[in-house]
N, CA and C atoms as a LAMMPS dump frame, in Angstrom:
ITEM: TIMESTEP
0
ITEM: NUMBER OF ATOMS
162
ITEM: BOX BOUNDS ff ff ff
-5.0000000000000000e+02 5.0000000000000000e+02
-5.0000000000000000e+02 5.0000000000000000e+02
-5.0000000000000000e+02 5.0000000000000000e+02
ITEM: ATOMS id mol type element x y z
1 1 1 N 181.364 344.068 -91.576
2 1 2 C 181.574 343.112 -92.628
3 1 3 C 180.327 343.107 -93.492
4 2 1 N 180.531 343.13 -94.792
5 2 2 C 179.397 343.101 -95.697
6 2 3 C 179.007 341.684 -96.088
7 3 1 N 177.719 341.447 -96.124
8 3 2 C 177.234 340.119 -96.501
9 3 3 C 177.648 339.763 -97.936
10 4 1 N 177.802 340.784 -98.793
11 4 2 C 178.15 340.544 -100.194
12 4 3 C 179.653 340.631 -100.464
13 5 1 N 180.471 340.579 -99.423
14 5 2 C 181.928 340.654 -99.552
15 5 3 C 182.429 339.45 -100.345
16 6 1 N 183.112 339.719 -101.449
17 6 2 C 183.65 338.623 -102.266
18 6 3 C 185.122 338.37 -101.973
19 7 1 N 185.737 339.188 -101.107
20 7 2 C 187.138 339.007 -100.726
21 7 3 C 187.228 338.116 -99.491
22 8 1 N 186.457 338.476 -98.461
23 8 2 C 186.399 337.69 -97.232
24 8 3 C 184.93 337.358 -96.987
25 9 1 N 184.505 336.152 -97.291
26 9 2 C 183.098 335.793 -97.155
27 9 3 C 182.579 335.981 -95.729
28 10 1 N 181.363 336.489 -95.618
29 10 2 C 180.745 336.7 -94.309
30 10 3 C 180.666 335.399 -93.514
31 11 1 N 180.589 334.286 -94.198
32 11 2 C 180.514 332.993 -93.505
33 11 3 C 181.763 332.723 -92.674
34 12 1 N 182.873 333.387 -92.981
35 12 2 C 184.095 333.216 -92.183
36 12 3 C 183.915 333.721 -90.761
37 13 1 N 182.96 334.612 -90.538
38 13 2 C 182.753 335.192 -89.217
39 13 3 C 182.309 334.156 -88.191
40 14 1 N 181.755 333.062 -88.636
41 14 2 C 181.309 332.041 -87.685
42 14 3 C 182.475 331.497 -86.867
43 15 1 N 183.676 331.547 -87.405
44 15 2 C 184.842 331.056 -86.664
45 15 3 C 185.225 331.989 -85.512
46 16 1 N 184.624 333.185 -85.457
47 16 2 C 184.929 334.147 -84.395
48 16 3 C 183.978 334.041 -83.204
49 17 1 N 183.057 333.134 -83.272
50 17 2 C 182.052 332.983 -82.205
51 17 3 C 182.724 332.851 -80.843
52 18 1 N 182.27 333.68 -79.909
53 18 2 C 182.817 333.645 -78.566
54 18 3 C 184.074 334.467 -78.383
55 19 1 N 184.674 334.933 -79.478
56 19 2 C 185.914 335.714 -79.381
57 19 3 C 185.751 337.142 -79.858
58 20 1 N 184.704 337.408 -80.639
59 20 2 C 184.511 338.749 -81.193
60 20 3 C 183.035 338.965 -81.494
61 21 1 N 182.648 340.224 -81.485
62 21 2 C 181.294 340.593 -81.881
63 21 3 C 181.341 340.962 -83.359
64 22 1 N 180.486 340.35 -84.142
65 22 2 C 180.493 340.587 -85.585
66 22 3 C 179.126 341.09 -86.018
67 23 1 N 179.118 342.137 -86.795
68 23 2 C 177.878 342.672 -87.381
69 23 3 C 178.016 342.528 -88.888
70 24 1 N 177.14 341.77 -89.514
71 24 2 C 177.15 341.584 -90.965
72 24 3 C 176.076 342.502 -91.553
73 25 1 N 176.493 343.362 -92.486
74 25 2 C 175.599 344.355 -93.069
75 25 3 C 175.105 343.852 -94.421
76 26 1 N 173.791 343.781 -94.571
77 26 2 C 173.195 343.34 -95.831
78 26 3 C 173.422 344.367 -96.94
79 27 1 N 173.599 343.89 -98.166
80 27 2 C 173.728 344.758 -99.328
81 27 3 C 175.039 345.5 -99.423
82 28 1 N 176.038 345.052 -98.682
83 28 2 C 177.338 345.718 -98.627
84 28 3 C 178.419 344.697 -98.947
85 29 1 N 179.489 345.175 -99.57
86 29 2 C 180.591 344.292 -99.927
87 29 3 C 181.772 344.416 -98.975
88 30 1 N 182.981 344.43 -99.533
89 30 2 C 184.216 344.394 -98.76
90 30 3 C 184.494 345.694 -98.007
91 31 1 N 184.016 346.815 -98.495
92 31 2 C 184.329 348.104 -97.881
93 31 3 C 183.123 348.652 -97.116
94 32 1 N 182.692 347.9 -96.135
95 32 2 C 181.494 348.272 -95.375
96 32 3 C 181.605 349.671 -94.789
97 33 1 N 182.785 350.049 -94.321
98 33 2 C 182.95 351.365 -93.706
99 33 3 C 182.734 352.499 -94.701
100 34 1 N 182.873 352.219 -95.988
101 34 2 C 182.633 353.234 -97.014
102 34 3 C 181.231 353.109 -97.619
103 35 1 N 180.738 351.881 -97.702
104 35 2 C 179.445 351.635 -98.327
105 35 3 C 178.265 351.896 -97.386
106 36 1 N 178.472 351.712 -96.109
107 36 2 C 177.407 351.915 -95.121
108 36 3 C 178.009 352.517 -93.85
109 37 1 N 178.587 353.721 -93.951
110 37 2 C 179.29 354.287 -92.792
111 37 3 C 178.415 354.447 -91.552
112 38 1 N 177.163 354.8 -91.717
113 38 2 C 176.284 354.964 -90.562
114 38 3 C 176.107 353.685 -89.778
115 39 1 N 175.933 352.577 -90.481
116 39 2 C 175.754 351.285 -89.802
117 39 3 C 177.036 350.846 -89.113
118 40 1 N 178.178 351.101 -89.756
119 40 2 C 179.461 350.718 -89.16
120 40 3 C 179.728 351.551 -87.91
121 41 1 N 179.506 352.857 -87.994
122 41 2 C 179.718 353.721 -86.832
123 41 3 C 178.804 353.305 -85.683
124 42 1 N 177.556 353.019 -85.972
125 42 2 C 176.619 352.593 -84.933
126 42 3 C 177.086 351.293 -84.273
127 43 1 N 177.59 350.361 -85.054
128 43 2 C 178.078 349.091 -84.501
129 43 3 C 179.308 349.316 -83.624
130 44 1 N 180.201 350.192 -84.051
131 44 2 C 181.39 350.495 -83.253
132 44 3 C 180.981 351.192 -81.954
133 45 1 N 180.05 352.123 -82.033
134 45 2 C 179.582 352.813 -80.83
135 45 3 C 178.976 351.835 -79.83
136 46 1 N 178.19 350.887 -80.323
137 46 2 C 177.599 349.877 -79.428
138 46 3 C 178.689 349.029 -78.774
139 47 1 N 179.702 348.658 -79.532
140 47 2 C 180.795 347.844 -78.993
141 47 3 C 181.57 348.621 -77.927
142 48 1 N 181.808 349.9 -78.167
143 48 2 C 182.518 350.719 -77.183
144 48 3 C 181.688 350.855 -75.912
145 49 1 N 180.39 351.092 -76.069
146 49 2 C 179.508 351.197 -74.905
147 49 3 C 179.539 349.921 -74.071
148 50 1 N 179.482 348.774 -74.748
149 50 2 C 179.533 347.49 -74.012
150 50 3 C 180.867 347.349 -73.27
151 51 1 N 181.96 347.757 -73.921
152 51 2 C 183.275 347.629 -73.307
153 51 3 C 183.419 348.547 -72.098
154 52 1 N 182.874 349.753 -72.217
155 52 2 C 183.001 350.733 -71.141
156 52 3 C 182.106 350.364 -69.957
157 53 1 N 180.909 349.901 -70.238
158 53 2 C 179.97 349.602 -69.161
159 53 3 C 180.107 348.177 -68.632
160 54 1 N 180.849 347.366 -69.354
161 54 2 C 180.927 345.965 -69.099
162 54 3 C 181.601 345.462 -67.933
């Protein structure tokens, strides 16, 4: 999720506390996977690692 997202504000992520892991990327808008693919891939990899080892 991009901090500069004007479609779905990053502040909405607070409602996911305890139910999901959220990574907010600075300087990115609604299309974080296109604007910062390296950061998104790294966040997904970390989530998969936690799920597998968890």
